[in-house]
C-alpha positions in Angstrom: 0.0 0.0 0.0 1.3 3.4 -1.0 0.1 6.8 -1.7 -1.0 9.6 0.5 -3.0 8.9 3.6 -6.1 11.0 4.5 -6.0 12.8 7.8 -9.3 11.3 8.9 -11.6 8.6 7.5 -15.4 8.8 7.4 -17.5 6.0 9.0 -18.2 4.6 5.6 -14.5 4.5 4.6 -13.6 2.8 7.9 -16.3 0.2 7.4 -15.2 -0.4 3.8 -11.5 -0.7 4.7 -12.4 -3.0 7.6 -14.3 -5.3 5.3 -11.5 -5.4 2.8 -8.9 -6.1 5.4 -11.1 -8.9 6.9 -11.5 -10.4 3.5 -7.7 -10.2 3.0 -7.2 -12.0 6.3 -9.6 -14.7 5.3 -8.5 -15.3 1.8 -4.9 -13.9 1.9 -3.7 -10.7 0.3 -4.3 -10.2 -3.4 -3.5 -7.5 -5.9 -7.3 -6.9 -6.3 -7.7 -6.3 -2.6 -4.7 -4.0 -2.6 -6.2 -2.0 -5.5 -9.6 -1.8 -3.7 -8.0 -0.5 -0.5 -5.9 2.0 -2.4 -9.1 3.1 -4.2 -10.8 3.8 -0.9 -7.8 5.7 0.4 -7.5 7.7 -2.8 -11.2 8.7 -2.6 -10.7 9.7 1.0 -7.8 11.9 0.0 -9.7 13.5 -2.8 -12.7 14.1 -0.5 -10.4 15.9 1.9 -8.9 17.9 -0.9 -12.3 19.1 -2.0 -13.4 19.9 1.6 -10.1 21.9 2.1 -10.7 23.8 -1.1 -14.3 24.6 -0.1 -13.1 25.8 3.4 -10.4 28.0 1.7 -13.0 29.5 -0.7 -15.4 30.3 2.2 -12.5 31.9 4.1 -11.5 34.0 1.1 -15.1 35.1 0.6 -15.3 36.1 4.3 -12.0 38.0 4.0 -13.3 39.8 0.9 -16.4 40.9 2.8 -14.3 42.2 5.7 -12.1 44.1 3.3 -15.0 45.7 1.5 -16.5 46.7 4.9 -13.2 48.3 5.9 -12.9 50.2 2.6 -16.5 51.4 3.0 -15.8 52.5 6.6 -12.6 54.3 5.5 -14.5 56.0 2.7 -17.2 57.2 5.1 -14.5 58.6 7.4 -12.8 60.4 4.6 -16.0 62.1 3.5 -16.5 63.8 6.9 
């Protein structure tokens, strides 16, 4: 098993990985099981990447609103 590890797994991902590992213990490790485990891990990493991007977008939008409010406040002060 290689590739990046997600910081945290969802309950579904944990359940899927546990089932795959249990199957591997029962039948012995196979390339197919390894690919399936890697697929679950890759999807978890991609899910985290998308979530991180969404959080960054929200933070940037929040910062833009704060900046616009500060500019408006400065403009009001300047007019006085």
